LOZA-767038 format. One line per 2 residues: number of its first residue (from 1); their letters; for each residue x, y, z of C-alpha. Coordinates in Angstrom, 3 decimals. Layout:
// LOZA-767038
NUM) a) X Y Z ~ ...
// end
This chain:
// LOZA-767038
1) xx) 192.138 -16.622 4.218 ~ 190.759 -20.009 4.686
3) xx) 189.770 -19.866 0.825 ~ 193.303 -19.007 0.155
5) xx) 194.344 -21.634 2.100 ~ 192.424 -24.282 0.482
7) xx) 193.503 -22.632 -3.016 ~ 197.222 -23.037 -2.199
9) xx) 196.673 -26.640 -0.835 ~ 194.831 -27.797 -3.882
11) xx) 197.483 -26.211 -6.092 ~ 200.478 -28.068 -4.208
13) xx) 198.686 -31.355 -4.132 ~ 197.636 -31.209 -8.045
15) xx) 201.299 -30.243 -8.634 ~ 202.368 -33.043 -6.730
17) xx) 200.362 -35.324 -8.410 ~ 201.797 -34.129 -11.566
19) xx) 205.106 -35.091 -10.878 ~ 203.791 -38.322 -9.489
21) xx) 202.466 -39.114 -12.676 ~ 205.599 -38.103 -14.281
23) xx) 207.591 -40.477 -12.483 ~ 205.010 -43.321 -13.142
25) xx) 205.531 -42.227 -16.933 ~ 209.368 -42.444 -16.413
27) xx) 209.049 -46.180 -15.049 ~ 206.734 -47.225 -18.101
29) xx) 208.756 -45.370 -21.016 ~ 212.274 -44.816 -19.990
31) xx) 214.789 -47.233 -21.546 ~ 217.073 -48.774 -18.552
33) xx) 216.913 -49.300 -14.826 ~ 219.131 -46.647 -13.936
35) xx) 217.462 -44.050 -15.666 ~ 214.078 -45.149 -14.507
37) xx) 215.237 -45.341 -10.928 ~ 216.661 -41.730 -11.385
39) xx) 213.061 -40.596 -12.758 ~ 211.242 -42.197 -9.681
41) xx) 213.920 -40.930 -7.169 ~ 213.686 -37.630 -8.086
43) xx) 210.251 -36.807 -9.640 ~ 208.668 -39.220 -7.142
45) xx) 210.275 -37.395 -4.215 ~ 209.223 -34.118 -5.336
47) xx) 205.540 -35.177 -5.937 ~ 205.299 -36.798 -2.494
49) xx) 206.939 -33.905 -0.748 ~ 204.378 -31.369 -2.379
51) xx) 201.481 -33.522 -1.529 ~ 202.254 -33.649 2.056
53) xx) 203.272 -29.713 2.148 ~ 199.754 -29.055 0.332
55) xx) 197.985 -31.088 3.203 ~ 199.984 -29.437 6.178
57) xx) 198.906 -26.114 4.281 ~ 195.310 -27.114 4.291
59) xx) 195.341 -27.919 8.217 ~ 197.324 -25.350 9.008
61) xx) 198.033 -26.819 12.372 ~ 201.418 -26.894 14.073
63) xx) 201.434 -30.505 14.643 ~ 200.320 -31.612 11.387
65) xx) 203.197 -29.242 10.140 ~ 205.980 -30.597 11.942
67) xx) 205.034 -34.092 11.099 ~ 205.049 -33.040 7.364
69) xx) 208.312 -31.357 8.052 ~ 209.757 -34.722 9.579
71) xx) 208.402 -36.884 6.516 ~ 209.944 -34.470 3.771
73) xx) 213.305 -34.379 5.665 ~ 213.094 -38.288 5.937
75) xx) 212.614 -38.517 2.345 ~ 214.866 -35.881 0.974
77) xx) 217.757 -37.819 3.672 ~ 216.776 -41.303 2.468
79) xx) 216.006 -41.390 -1.038 ~ 219.294 -40.530 -2.639
81) xx) 221.115 -43.135 -0.501 ~ 218.725 -45.560 -1.107
83) xx) 218.990 -44.894 -4.910 ~ 222.760 -45.188 -4.799
85) xx) 222.487 -48.483 -2.940 ~ 219.984 -49.945 -5.438
87) xx) 222.308 -48.696 -8.372 ~ 225.265 -50.097 -6.834
89) xx) 223.650 -53.404 -6.621 ~ 222.434 -53.467 -9.812
91) xx) 225.545 -52.543 -11.361 ~ 227.330 -55.251 -9.399
93) xx) 224.712 -58.014 -10.723 ~ 225.285 -56.682 -14.070
95) xx) 221.985 -54.972 -14.841 ~ 222.855 -53.835 -18.474
97) xx) 222.668 -50.158 -19.639 ~ 221.040 -48.744 -22.142
99) xx) 222.237 -49.505 -25.323 ~ 223.153 -45.808 -26.313
101) xx) 225.136 -45.029 -23.310 ~ 228.502 -44.602 -24.717
103) xx) 230.611 -44.649 -21.288 ~ 231.128 -46.810 -18.393
105) xx) 233.868 -45.562 -16.730 ~ 233.828 -47.633 -13.651
107) xx) 233.417 -50.762 -15.822 ~ 236.493 -50.136 -17.826
109) xx) 238.499 -49.405 -14.827 ~ 236.971 -52.604 -13.174
111) xx) 237.863 -54.627 -16.315 ~ 241.505 -53.217 -16.394
113) xx) 241.743 -54.288 -12.261 ~ 240.740 -57.760 -13.344
115) xx) 243.392 -57.775 -16.189 ~ 246.009 -56.738 -14.307
117) xx) 245.461 -58.927 -11.451 ~ 245.396 -62.018 -14.154
119) xx) 248.983 -60.601 -15.198 ~ 250.300 -60.489 -11.769
121) xx) 248.800 -63.959 -11.225 ~ 251.169 -65.680 -13.986
123) xx) 253.876 -63.127 -13.263 ~ 254.161 -61.931 -9.356
125) xx) 257.151 -59.642 -10.111 ~ 255.542 -57.712 -12.853
127) xx) 256.321 -53.901 -11.756 ~ 253.996 -52.303 -14.252
129) xx) 251.122 -54.540 -13.471 ~ 251.627 -53.908 -9.838
131) xx) 251.424 -50.231 -10.212 ~ 248.420 -50.383 -12.031
133) xx) 246.643 -52.442 -9.487 ~ 247.951 -50.318 -6.834
135) xx) 246.199 -47.300 -8.738 ~ 242.865 -49.183 -8.868
137) xx) 242.905 -49.940 -5.132 ~ 243.125 -46.547 -4.539
139) xx) 240.206 -45.147 -6.844 ~ 237.814 -47.558 -6.768
141) xx) 235.309 -47.658 -3.825 ~ 235.309 -50.671 -1.548
143) xx) 232.258 -52.009 -2.641 ~ 234.115 -52.848 -5.704
145) xx) 237.457 -54.030 -4.299 ~ 239.026 -50.650 -3.304
147) xx) 241.208 -50.731 -0.232 ~ 243.906 -48.716 1.060
149) xx) 244.638 -51.488 3.528 ~ 245.481 -53.693 0.197
151) xx) 247.225 -50.948 -1.203 ~ 249.501 -50.404 1.356
153) xx) 250.214 -54.126 1.132 ~ 251.262 -53.791 -2.759
155) xx) 252.923 -50.749 -2.342 ~ 255.252 -52.924 0.085
157) xx) 255.674 -55.902 -2.899 ~ 256.539 -53.149 -5.056
159) xx) 259.296 -51.594 -2.600 ~ 260.862 -55.135 -2.383
161) xx) 261.248 -55.069 -6.312 ~ 262.278 -51.490 -6.710
163) xx) 263.093 -48.955 -4.138 ~ 262.537 -45.891 -6.056
165) xx) 259.052 -47.006 -7.212 ~ 258.101 -48.260 -3.899
167) xx) 258.649 -44.876 -2.249 ~ 256.345 -43.537 -5.323
169) xx) 253.632 -46.065 -4.597 ~ 253.613 -45.021 -1.000
171) xx) 253.286 -41.461 -2.371 ~ 250.161 -42.413 -4.273
173) xx) 248.606 -44.369 -0.954 ~ 249.143 -41.723 1.309
175) xx) 247.845 -38.962 -0.804 ~ 244.607 -40.700 -1.276
177) xx) 244.510 -41.104 2.750 ~ 245.018 -37.396 2.633
179) xx) 248.298 -37.566 4.715 ~ 249.918 -35.034 2.427
181) xx) 253.328 -34.515 4.457 ~ 253.827 -38.481 4.568
183) xx) 253.152 -38.313 0.691 ~ 255.697 -35.311 0.377
185) xx) 258.211 -37.413 2.136 ~ 257.875 -40.222 -0.129
187) xx) 257.754 -38.712 -3.470 ~ 261.141 -36.950 -2.315
189) xx) 262.663 -40.224 -1.017 ~ 261.883 -41.851 -4.408
191) xx) 263.757 -38.950 -6.189 ~ 266.691 -39.295 -3.995
193) xx) 266.970 -43.009 -4.029 ~ 266.853 -42.937 -7.773
195) xx) 269.872 -40.372 -8.098 ~ 267.565 -37.700 -9.025
197) xx) 265.872 -39.246 -11.901 ~ 263.388 -36.712 -13.796
199) xx) 260.340 -38.816 -13.970 ~ 260.249 -38.760 -10.017
201) xx) 260.605 -35.088 -10.158 ~ 257.801 -34.921 -12.504
203) xx) 255.760 -37.076 -9.861 ~ 256.334 -34.533 -7.072
205) xx) 255.417 -31.655 -9.135 ~ 252.073 -33.506 -10.119
207) xx) 251.454 -34.478 -6.674 ~ 251.822 -30.780 -5.845
209) xx) 249.279 -29.575 -8.053 ~ 246.869 -32.377 -7.386
211) xx) 246.558 -31.223 -3.943 ~ 246.825 -27.355 -4.865
213) xx) 250.264 -26.663 -3.642 ~ 250.578 -24.686 -6.493
215) xx) 253.550 -22.333 -5.530 ~ 255.842 -25.807 -4.695
217) xx) 254.212 -27.267 -8.096 ~ 255.747 -23.896 -10.171
219) xx) 259.008 -24.331 -8.133 ~ 259.669 -28.494 -9.237
221) xx) 258.619 -27.816 -12.709 ~ 260.803 -24.779 -12.983
223) xx) 263.866 -26.225 -11.695 ~ 263.193 -29.332 -13.964
225) xx) 263.151 -26.638 -16.972 ~ 266.009 -25.054 -15.790
227) xx) 268.133 -27.917 -15.579 ~ 266.658 -30.074 -18.458
229) xx) 266.170 -26.921 -21.246 ~ 265.503 -29.600 -23.946
231) xx) 262.592 -31.138 -21.783 ~ 259.354 -29.870 -23.383
233) xx) 257.108 -31.883 -21.133 ~ 258.222 -29.553 -18.501
235) xx) 256.639 -26.632 -20.528 ~ 253.611 -28.397 -20.868
237) xx) 253.581 -28.877 -17.016 ~ 254.056 -25.225 -16.217
239) xx) 251.287 -24.183 -18.336 ~ 249.000 -26.729 -17.133
241) xx) 249.688 -25.590 -13.645 ~ 249.235 -21.827 -14.604
243) xx) 245.852 -22.936 -16.193 ~ 244.576 -24.919 -13.405
245) xx) 245.543 -22.497 -10.309 ~ 244.868 -19.339 -12.429
247) xx) 248.353 -18.167 -11.147 ~ 251.378 -16.935 -13.008
249) xx) 249.106 -16.511 -16.402 ~ 251.542 -14.527 -18.252
251) xx) 254.603 -17.123 -17.710 ~ 251.712 -20.098 -18.627
253) xx) 251.186 -18.225 -21.627 ~ 254.832 -17.831 -22.492
255) xx) 255.665 -21.702 -21.942 ~ 252.649 -22.678 -23.671
257) xx) 253.502 -20.808 -27.002 ~ 256.760 -22.247 -26.807
259) xx) 255.508 -25.645 -26.468 ~ 253.073 -25.047 -29.162
261) xx) 255.972 -23.724 -31.873 ~ 258.084 -26.627 -30.695
263) xx) 255.717 -29.770 -31.161 ~ 255.556 -31.508 -34.320
265) xx) 252.594 -31.901 -35.882 ~ 251.813 -35.258 -35.589
267) xx) 251.939 -35.156 -31.804 ~ 248.188 -34.364 -31.609
269) xx) 247.378 -35.611 -28.167 ~ 249.910 -33.168 -26.564
271) xx) 249.112 -30.637 -29.050 ~ 245.592 -30.654 -28.114
273) xx) 246.358 -30.554 -24.273 ~ 248.706 -27.543 -24.627
275) xx) 246.161 -25.757 -26.980 ~ 243.209 -26.682 -24.102
277) xx) 245.586 -25.009 -21.275 ~ 246.101 -22.288 -23.149
279) xx) 242.606 -21.401 -23.708 ~ 242.099 -22.153 -20.423
281) xx) 244.380 -19.555 -19.195 ~ 242.634 -17.178 -21.470
283) xx) 239.201 -18.166 -20.135 ~ 240.572 -17.451 -16.641
285) xx) 241.423 -13.920 -17.576 ~ 237.812 -13.686 -19.383
287) xx) 239.503 -13.077 -22.980 ~ 236.873 -15.331 -24.542
289) xx) 237.632 -14.670 -28.092 ~ 241.121 -15.943 -27.744
291) xx) 239.933 -18.825 -25.315 ~ 237.567 -19.947 -27.880
293) xx) 240.330 -20.143 -30.582 ~ 242.486 -22.445 -28.499
295) xx) 239.410 -24.645 -27.459 ~ 238.669 -25.071 -31.506
297) xx) 242.606 -25.617 -32.119 ~ 242.495 -28.389 -29.309
299) xx) 239.428 -30.152 -30.933 ~ 241.026 -29.554 -34.313
301) xx) 244.029 -31.940 -32.925 ~ 241.795 -34.327 -31.235
303) xx) 237.971 -33.954 -31.765 ~ 237.094 -36.163 -28.510
305) xx) 238.638 -33.648 -26.221 ~ 235.515 -33.668 -24.189
307) xx) 237.137 -30.888 -21.597 ~ 237.712 -28.408 -24.659
309) xx) 234.470 -28.974 -26.020 ~ 232.636 -28.276 -22.798
311) xx) 234.571 -25.032 -22.244 ~ 233.851 -23.992 -25.663
313) xx) 230.211 -24.638 -25.108 ~ 230.401 -22.669 -21.850
315) xx) 231.917 -19.655 -23.959 ~ 229.037 -20.114 -26.554
317) xx) 226.592 -19.849 -23.840 ~ 227.984 -16.147 -22.506
// end
């Protein structure tokens, strides 16, 4: 029994040392700060954990095992938090990414927010810029300037400029606050104040879909389609809701087919979206051949449609 403990302990410690060596190699060889930090956080934590477990197995005592458990738990709890804080501080200080990183979504959002703030400084009554800055205030984390309190203030300013847009703005803020009943009230008020303007009806339907109140979303988009037969956007919204919810797939297929047949070939972005949601409907039914066909059509219209590319890769792995 003791020999087995020693062998198991030795294997665990050696494996832990290997992970630590991988972490050290990552620090030396990986191309930027953020990737190096990921290596030391993951491989380093695993290495130390295995070494501690190996020591606990070797001594086979309750007190040492309890200490090992505490050490490992502490590391698992603190390492991700510390890595996140350090990475966030580095990002705010402008520590550069590796040159081959193609996407910096957060950086793009911050730049666009700063641009909107400059526009508002020049034109305090610019409604479009205020709406954009409101959106950024709700999606950005507090450390980068996001604030629901500021968002409420901006929504109040918007309401003074345009009552309907103000209700819509408050709807956005209450949605981010997870106060869905109040958000619903605001979106409905926007429709009422605007005299039933169709754009606010779309906002209400998209709100329902975002929070997964799918039956209400279908009801709103179907009403728009019935009252405005020439509104092709309502067909796309019905199809999108069917695809994302997995409900009413036959209706979703019907309206997306109608949409795809009615759209001009030049409208590539919307055709790509409609093809993608059609593919998603077939994917939900496990009809992989048809799903693959529509995802490929989506990429034919828009080669940069990453969601379609991801779904296509998922099908190919099955």
